[in-house]
Residue frames as a rotation matrix with the C-alpha (Angstrom) as fourth column:
UNK 1
0.567 0.824 -0.009 -0.05
0.824 -0.567 -0.006 -0.02
-0.009 -0.004 -1.000 0.00
UNK 2
-0.292 -0.715 0.636 1.50
0.717 -0.603 -0.348 3.35
0.632 0.354 0.689 -1.08
UNK 3
0.096 0.412 -0.906 1.55
0.857 -0.497 -0.135 6.38
-0.506 -0.764 -0.401 1.11
UNK 4
-0.945 -0.327 -0.026 2.12
0.249 -0.766 0.592 8.66
-0.213 0.553 0.805 -1.88
UNK 5
-0.160 0.914 -0.372 -0.85
-0.260 -0.403 -0.878 10.88
-0.952 -0.044 0.302 -2.70
UNK 6
0.079 0.299 0.951 -2.79
0.790 0.563 -0.243 9.81
-0.608 0.770 -0.192 -5.91
UNK 7
-0.881 -0.320 0.350 -2.56
0.473 -0.630 0.616 11.93
0.024 0.708 0.706 -9.00
UNK 8
-0.381 0.768 0.515 -5.10
0.130 -0.507 0.852 14.66
0.915 0.392 0.093 -8.89
UNK 9
0.254 0.596 -0.762 -5.82
0.836 0.261 0.482 14.18
0.486 -0.760 -0.432 -5.22
UNK 10
0.753 -0.001 0.658 -5.85
-0.073 -0.994 0.083 17.24
0.653 -0.111 -0.749 -3.12
UNK 11
-0.219 -0.935 -0.278 -2.68
0.329 0.197 -0.923 17.98
0.918 -0.294 0.265 -1.13
UNK 12
0.513 0.598 -0.615 -3.45
0.734 0.065 0.676 17.98
0.444 -0.799 -0.406 2.57
UNK 13
-0.095 -0.563 -0.821 -0.67
0.903 -0.396 0.168 20.28
-0.420 -0.725 0.546 3.31
UNK 14
-0.512 0.015 0.859 -2.01
0.657 -0.637 0.403 22.92
0.553 0.771 0.316 0.80
UNK 15
-0.962 0.239 0.129 -3.68
-0.272 -0.827 -0.493 26.21
-0.011 -0.509 0.860 1.99
UNK 16
-0.476 0.853 0.213 -7.37
0.261 0.369 -0.892 25.94
-0.840 -0.369 -0.399 2.87
UNK 17
-0.212 0.441 0.872 -9.82
0.969 0.208 0.130 25.81
-0.124 0.873 -0.472 0.05
UNK 18
-0.086 0.242 -0.966 -10.29
0.001 -0.970 -0.243 29.26
-0.996 -0.022 0.084 -1.63
UNK 19
0.111 0.227 0.968 -11.80
0.947 0.272 -0.172 29.83
-0.303 0.935 -0.185 -5.05
UNK 20
-0.438 -0.421 -0.795 -10.25
0.288 -0.903 0.320 32.97
-0.852 -0.089 0.516 -6.50
UNK 21
-0.596 0.114 0.795 -12.06
0.801 0.146 0.580 32.85
-0.050 0.983 -0.178 -9.74
UNK 22
0.491 0.870 0.049 -14.62
0.865 -0.493 0.089 35.39
0.102 -0.001 -0.995 -8.74
UNK 23
0.392 -0.446 -0.804 -12.04
0.272 -0.779 0.565 37.83
-0.879 -0.440 -0.184 -7.66
UNK 24
-0.690 -0.717 0.100 -10.50
0.272 -0.128 0.954 37.57
-0.671 0.685 0.283 -11.08
UNK 25
-0.370 0.651 0.663 -13.69
0.927 0.210 0.312 37.46
0.064 0.730 -0.680 -13.14
UNK 26
0.609 0.783 0.130 -14.87
0.756 -0.622 0.204 40.58
0.241 -0.025 -0.970 -11.58
UNK 27
-0.068 -0.854 0.515 -11.53
0.414 -0.494 -0.765 42.30
0.908 0.161 0.387 -11.21
UNK 28
0.918 0.389 -0.077 -11.90
0.185 -0.247 0.951 42.57
0.351 -0.887 -0.299 -7.41
UNK 29
0.041 -0.955 0.292 -8.91
-0.176 -0.295 -0.939 44.21
0.984 -0.013 -0.180 -5.91
UNK 30
0.311 0.112 -0.944 -7.83
0.812 0.485 0.325 42.87
0.494 -0.867 0.060 -2.51
UNK 31
0.087 -0.199 0.976 -7.74
-0.374 -0.915 -0.153 45.47
0.923 -0.352 -0.154 0.29
UNK 32
-0.161 -0.119 -0.980 -6.89
0.827 0.525 -0.200 45.45
0.539 -0.842 0.014 3.99
UNK 33
0.623 0.497 -0.605 -7.25
0.751 -0.595 0.285 47.88
-0.218 -0.632 -0.744 6.78
UNK 34
-0.181 -0.742 -0.646 -4.31
0.384 -0.658 0.648 49.91
-0.905 -0.131 0.404 5.58
UNK 35
-0.950 -0.302 0.077 -5.45
0.153 -0.236 0.960 50.14
-0.271 0.924 0.270 1.97
UNK 36
-0.253 0.945 0.206 -9.34
0.946 0.286 -0.153 50.12
-0.204 0.156 -0.967 2.06
UNK 37
0.378 0.489 -0.786 -9.94
0.364 -0.859 -0.359 53.85
-0.851 -0.150 -0.503 2.47
UNK 38
-0.415 -0.636 -0.650 -7.39
-0.427 -0.495 0.757 54.73
-0.803 0.592 -0.066 -0.33
UNK 39
-0.909 0.116 0.401 -9.00
0.384 0.607 0.696 52.16
-0.163 0.787 -0.596 -2.72
UNK 40
0.081 0.996 -0.045 -12.49
0.925 -0.092 -0.368 53.49
-0.370 -0.012 -0.929 -2.08
UNK 41
0.346 0.004 -0.938 -11.34
0.023 -1.000 0.004 57.06
-0.938 -0.023 -0.346 -2.63
UNK 42
-0.688 -0.693 -0.218 -9.39
-0.246 -0.059 0.967 56.15
-0.683 0.719 -0.130 -5.73
UNK 43
-0.523 0.598 0.607 -12.76
0.821 0.544 0.173 54.81
-0.227 0.589 -0.775 -7.40
UNK 44
-0.992 0.124 0.016 -13.96
-0.114 -0.948 0.297 58.40
0.052 0.292 0.955 -7.47
UNK 45
-0.399 0.915 -0.067 -17.65
-0.911 -0.403 -0.083 58.57
-0.103 0.028 0.994 -8.56
UNK 46
-0.388 0.222 -0.895 -17.91
-0.388 0.841 0.377 54.85
0.836 0.493 -0.240 -9.25
UNK 47
0.593 0.623 0.510 -20.13
-0.771 0.255 0.584 52.76
0.233 -0.739 0.632 -6.94
UNK 48
-0.468 -0.861 -0.198 -17.78
-0.705 0.499 -0.504 50.57
0.533 -0.096 -0.840 -4.97
UNK 49
0.769 0.638 -0.043 -18.78
-0.501 0.643 0.580 47.16
0.398 -0.424 0.814 -3.66
UNK 50
-0.395 -0.871 0.293 -16.49
-0.868 0.249 -0.430 45.65
0.302 -0.424 -0.854 -0.93
UNK 51
0.544 0.512 -0.665 -17.00
-0.318 0.859 0.401 41.98
0.776 -0.007 0.630 -0.67
UNK 52
-0.148 -0.482 0.864 -16.14
-0.988 0.043 -0.145 40.94
0.033 -0.875 -0.483 2.96
UNK 53
0.704 0.303 -0.642 -15.42
-0.364 0.931 0.041 37.20
0.610 0.205 0.766 3.08
UNK 54
0.253 -0.646 0.720 -13.36
-0.859 0.192 0.475 34.60
-0.445 -0.739 -0.506 4.94
UNK 55
-0.586 -0.525 -0.618 -11.26
-0.684 0.729 0.030 31.45
0.435 0.440 -0.786 4.12
UNK 56
-0.907 0.170 -0.384 -13.34
0.252 0.952 -0.174 28.38
0.337 -0.254 -0.907 4.45
UNK 57
-0.556 0.819 -0.143 -16.59
-0.376 -0.401 -0.835 30.33
-0.741 -0.411 0.531 4.76
UNK 58
-0.612 0.416 0.672 -19.26
0.646 0.754 0.121 28.10
-0.456 0.509 -0.730 3.14
UNK 59
0.431 0.894 -0.123 -21.55
0.628 -0.395 -0.670 30.91
-0.648 0.211 -0.732 2.44
UNK 60
0.228 -0.483 -0.846 -18.88
-0.504 -0.802 0.322 33.11
-0.833 0.353 -0.426 0.98
UNK 61
-0.856 -0.493 0.156 -17.94
-0.156 0.535 0.831 30.25
-0.493 0.686 -0.535 -1.49
UNK 62
-0.303 0.769 0.562 -21.56
0.850 0.486 -0.206 29.75
-0.432 0.415 -0.801 -2.42
UNK 63
0.534 0.343 -0.773 -21.90
0.059 -0.927 -0.370 33.54
-0.844 0.152 -0.515 -3.11
UNK 64
-0.375 -0.766 -0.522 -18.91
-0.563 -0.259 0.785 33.38
-0.737 0.588 -0.335 -5.42
UNK 65
-0.797 0.061 0.601 -20.23
0.375 0.830 0.413 30.32
-0.474 0.554 -0.685 -7.17
UNK 66
0.176 0.982 0.061 -23.60
0.781 -0.102 -0.616 31.90
-0.599 0.156 -0.785 -7.74
UNK 67
0.485 -0.057 -0.873 -22.06
-0.313 -0.943 -0.112 35.05
-0.817 0.327 -0.475 -9.19
UNK 68
-0.642 -0.742 -0.192 -19.81
-0.492 0.206 0.846 32.97
-0.588 0.638 -0.497 -11.47
UNK 69
-0.521 0.493 0.697 -22.71
0.593 0.796 -0.120 30.89
-0.614 0.351 -0.707 -12.68
UNK 70
0.424 0.707 0.567 -24.36
0.902 -0.384 -0.195 33.94
0.080 0.594 -0.800 -14.15
UNK 71
-0.354 -0.741 -0.571 -21.74
0.792 -0.562 0.238 36.72
-0.498 -0.368 0.786 -14.29
UNK 72
-0.468 0.205 0.860 -23.63
0.711 -0.490 0.504 38.86
0.525 0.847 0.083 -16.92
UNK 73
0.528 0.784 0.327 -26.14
0.370 -0.559 0.742 40.48
0.765 -0.271 -0.585 -14.62
UNK 74
0.498 -0.473 -0.727 -23.41
0.716 -0.248 0.652 41.10
-0.488 -0.846 0.215 -11.91
UNK 75
-0.558 -0.817 0.145 -21.21
0.774 -0.450 0.446 42.84
-0.299 0.361 0.883 -14.39
UNK 76
-0.214 0.588 0.780 -24.25
0.676 -0.488 0.553 44.79
0.706 0.645 -0.293 -15.64
UNK 77
0.708 0.414 -0.572 -24.47
0.706 -0.379 0.598 46.40
0.031 -0.827 -0.561 -12.21
UNK 78
0.415 -0.596 0.688 -21.31
0.285 -0.633 -0.720 48.41
0.864 0.495 -0.093 -13.21
UNK 79
0.997 -0.082 0.007 -19.61
-0.019 -0.141 0.990 48.09
-0.080 -0.987 -0.142 -9.72
UNK 80
0.167 -0.982 0.087 -16.01
-0.614 -0.172 -0.771 48.86
0.772 0.075 -0.631 -8.77
UNK 81
0.862 0.287 -0.419 -15.12
0.043 0.781 0.623 45.70
0.506 -0.554 0.661 -6.74
UNK 82
-0.255 -0.847 0.466 -12.81
-0.828 -0.058 -0.558 45.35
0.500 -0.528 -0.687 -3.72
UNK 83
0.663 0.423 -0.618 -12.45
-0.009 0.829 0.559 42.34
0.749 -0.365 0.554 -1.48
UNK 84
-0.310 -0.694 0.650 -11.17
-0.806 -0.171 -0.566 41.81
0.504 -0.699 -0.507 2.06
UNK 85
-0.008 0.094 -0.996 -10.66
0.330 0.940 0.086 38.54
0.944 -0.328 -0.039 4.02
UNK 86
0.283 0.169 0.944 -11.90
-0.664 -0.675 0.321 39.58
0.692 -0.718 -0.079 7.43
UNK 87
0.980 -0.097 -0.176 -10.42
0.195 0.672 0.715 36.49
0.049 -0.734 0.677 9.06
UNK 88
0.065 -0.991 0.114 -7.01
0.908 0.011 -0.418 37.65
0.413 0.130 0.901 8.05
UNK 89
-0.825 -0.301 0.478 -7.98
0.182 -0.943 -0.279 41.24
0.535 -0.143 0.833 8.93
UNK 90
-0.176 0.828 -0.533 -10.48
0.938 0.305 0.163 41.14
0.297 -0.471 -0.830 11.81
UNK 91
-0.678 -0.097 -0.729 -9.96
0.391 -0.887 -0.245 44.84
-0.623 -0.451 0.640 12.47
UNK 92
-0.906 0.413 -0.097 -12.18
-0.282 -0.417 0.864 45.36
0.316 0.810 0.494 9.33
UNK 93
-0.319 0.836 -0.447 -14.97
0.547 0.548 0.633 43.25
0.774 -0.042 -0.632 10.72
UNK 94
-0.239 0.228 -0.944 -14.92
0.917 -0.267 -0.297 45.41
-0.320 -0.936 -0.145 13.93
UNK 95
-0.886 -0.158 -0.436 -14.68
0.066 -0.974 0.219 48.71
-0.459 0.165 0.873 12.06
UNK 96
-0.766 0.600 -0.232 -17.69
-0.453 -0.246 0.857 47.88
0.457 0.761 0.460 9.76
UNK 97
-0.277 0.734 0.620 -19.80
-0.878 0.068 -0.473 46.10
-0.390 -0.676 0.626 12.42
UNK 98
-0.108 0.241 -0.965 -19.77
-0.741 0.627 0.239 42.70
0.662 0.741 0.111 10.70
UNK 99
-0.039 0.248 0.968 -21.49
-0.884 0.443 -0.149 39.93
-0.466 -0.862 0.202 12.64
UNK 100
0.279 0.044 0.959 -21.29
0.259 0.959 -0.119 37.35
-0.925 0.281 0.256 9.85
UNK 101
-0.430 -0.411 -0.804 -20.14
-0.674 -0.447 0.589 37.04
-0.601 0.795 -0.084 6.31
UNK 102
-0.514 -0.680 0.523 -20.46
0.848 -0.495 0.189 37.37
0.130 0.540 0.831 3.43
UNK 103
0.411 0.572 -0.710 -21.26
0.487 -0.796 -0.359 41.12
-0.771 -0.198 -0.606 3.41
UNK 104
-0.209 -0.286 0.935 -21.26
0.932 -0.348 0.101 43.35
0.296 0.893 0.339 0.35
UNK 105
0.181 0.261 -0.948 -20.87
0.649 -0.756 -0.084 46.97
-0.739 -0.600 -0.306 1.45
UNK 106
0.325 0.119 0.938 -21.45
0.890 -0.374 -0.261 49.90
0.320 0.920 -0.227 -0.94
UNK 107
0.061 -0.387 -0.920 -19.53
0.561 -0.749 0.352 53.16
-0.825 -0.538 0.172 -1.01
UNK 108
0.441 -0.018 0.897 -19.34
0.815 -0.410 -0.409 56.32
0.375 0.912 -0.166 -3.27
UNK 109
0.200 -0.459 0.866 -16.87
-0.057 -0.887 -0.458 59.15
0.978 0.042 -0.204 -2.78
UNK 110
-0.783 -0.621 0.035 -15.86
-0.094 0.062 -0.994 57.70
0.615 -0.782 -0.107 0.51
UNK 111
-0.368 0.734 0.571 -19.45
-0.926 -0.236 -0.293 57.60
-0.081 -0.637 0.767 1.88
UNK 112
-0.956 0.193 0.221 -21.04
0.165 0.976 -0.139 54.29
-0.243 -0.097 -0.965 3.00
UNK 113
-0.629 0.742 -0.233 -24.31
-0.751 -0.503 0.428 53.89
0.200 0.444 0.873 1.29
UNK 114
0.427 0.868 0.254 -25.49
-0.903 0.424 0.070 50.54
-0.046 -0.259 0.965 2.38
UNK 115
-0.651 -0.721 0.236 -24.96
-0.725 0.683 0.087 46.85
-0.224 -0.115 -0.968 2.48
UNK 116
0.404 0.664 -0.629 -26.16
-0.704 0.665 0.250 43.43
0.584 0.342 0.736 1.48
UNK 117
-0.309 -0.505 0.806 -25.67
-0.878 0.478 -0.038 40.72
-0.366 -0.719 -0.591 4.21
UNK 118
-0.167 0.131 0.977 -25.38
0.050 0.991 -0.125 37.21
-0.985 0.028 -0.172 2.81
UNK 119
-0.908 0.025 -0.418 -26.21
-0.418 -0.113 0.902 36.13
-0.025 0.993 0.113 -0.72
UNK 120
-0.306 0.851 0.426 -29.93
0.030 0.456 -0.889 35.64
-0.952 -0.259 -0.165 -1.15
UNK 121
0.201 0.355 0.913 -29.76
0.880 0.345 -0.328 35.64
-0.431 0.869 -0.243 -4.94
UNK 122
-0.691 -0.496 0.526 -29.08
0.697 -0.651 0.301 38.28
0.193 0.575 0.795 -7.71
UNK 123
0.090 0.810 0.580 -32.41
0.572 -0.519 0.635 39.94
0.815 0.275 -0.510 -7.21
UNK 124
0.826 0.153 -0.542 -31.82
0.561 -0.312 0.767 40.80
-0.052 -0.938 -0.344 -3.58
UNK 125
-0.134 -0.963 -0.233 -28.19
0.807 -0.243 0.538 41.92
-0.575 -0.116 0.810 -4.46
UNK 126
-0.580 0.022 0.815 -29.32
0.674 -0.549 0.494 44.05
0.458 0.836 0.303 -7.43
UNK 127
0.595 0.788 0.159 -31.98
0.507 -0.522 0.686 45.71
0.623 -0.328 -0.710 -5.10
UNK 128
0.546 -0.428 -0.720 -29.30
0.671 -0.291 0.682 46.53
-0.502 -0.856 0.128 -2.58
UNK 129
-0.543 -0.757 0.363 -27.17
0.813 -0.367 0.452 48.06
-0.209 0.540 0.815 -5.37
UNK 130
-0.195 0.535 0.822 -30.16
0.598 -0.599 0.532 50.11
0.777 0.596 -0.203 -6.56
UNK 131
0.796 0.439 -0.416 -30.85
0.585 -0.385 0.714 51.39
0.153 -0.812 -0.564 -2.99
UNK 132
0.092 -0.863 -0.497 -27.26
0.752 -0.267 0.602 52.42
-0.653 -0.429 0.624 -2.79
UNK 133
-0.728 -0.316 0.608 -27.52
0.667 -0.529 0.524 54.41
0.156 0.788 0.596 -5.97
UNK 134
0.390 0.840 0.377 -30.78
0.546 -0.540 0.640 56.08
0.742 -0.044 -0.669 -4.77
UNK 135
0.661 -0.181 -0.728 -29.07
0.703 -0.191 0.685 56.92
-0.264 -0.965 0.001 -1.51
UNK 136
-0.340 -0.940 -0.035 -26.10
0.799 -0.309 0.515 58.42
-0.495 0.147 0.856 -3.40
UNK 137
-0.569 0.227 0.790 -28.43
0.584 -0.564 0.583 60.54
0.578 0.794 0.188 -5.53
UNK 138
-0.985 0.128 0.112 -30.29
-0.170 -0.699 -0.695 61.72
-0.011 -0.704 0.710 -2.48
UNK 139
-0.226 0.924 -0.307 -33.56
-0.618 0.107 0.779 60.06
0.753 0.366 0.546 -3.41
UNK 140
0.137 0.307 0.942 -35.59
-0.934 0.356 0.020 58.06
-0.329 -0.883 0.336 -1.00
UNK 141
-0.821 -0.541 0.181 -34.95
-0.494 0.833 0.249 54.37
-0.285 0.115 -0.952 -0.88
UNK 142
-0.266 0.695 -0.668 -37.03
-0.680 0.356 0.641 51.84
0.684 0.625 0.377 -2.73
UNK 143
0.575 0.783 0.239 -39.29
-0.736 0.367 0.569 49.53
0.358 -0.503 0.787 -0.62
C-alpha cells in the first residue's frame, strides 16, 4: 500500500480551499485595513462594492459560485469591486460592524451607502445596489 498521494488528489498540506475565480472575473482588488480607504477614494464617482469574506466560509464560497454561474447580470451592475478577508483582517470586521459574512458593502466618494448581508440571490443583491445608488443621488430608498 502506497503512502504517496494519488495523482489529482488534493494536497493535505496545501492552503485551505479558496476559489479565487470570482475575484479575477470581476476584477476585485484585494484590500486590508491599511489600503481600504485609499482604494475606495481612488474609485472616484464609481459605486464601490467591498466583498467581505473569509477563508473556508461556506456561504462566501456559495456567493462566489452563484455570481460565477451567471456573471452577466452582476457585471451589468457596473460596480467597482474590492474584496477583504476579514478572518485575516479582523479589524475590518470590527470597524464595519460585521457579525457574519459574506457582506457586500457599498460606497461612493468615500461615503458608506448600504450593504447586502449574505447572498440571497441576484435579485436581492441588485436591489441593494439600486438602493445604494438612490441614496447616493439623495432620493428616497425603494421599498
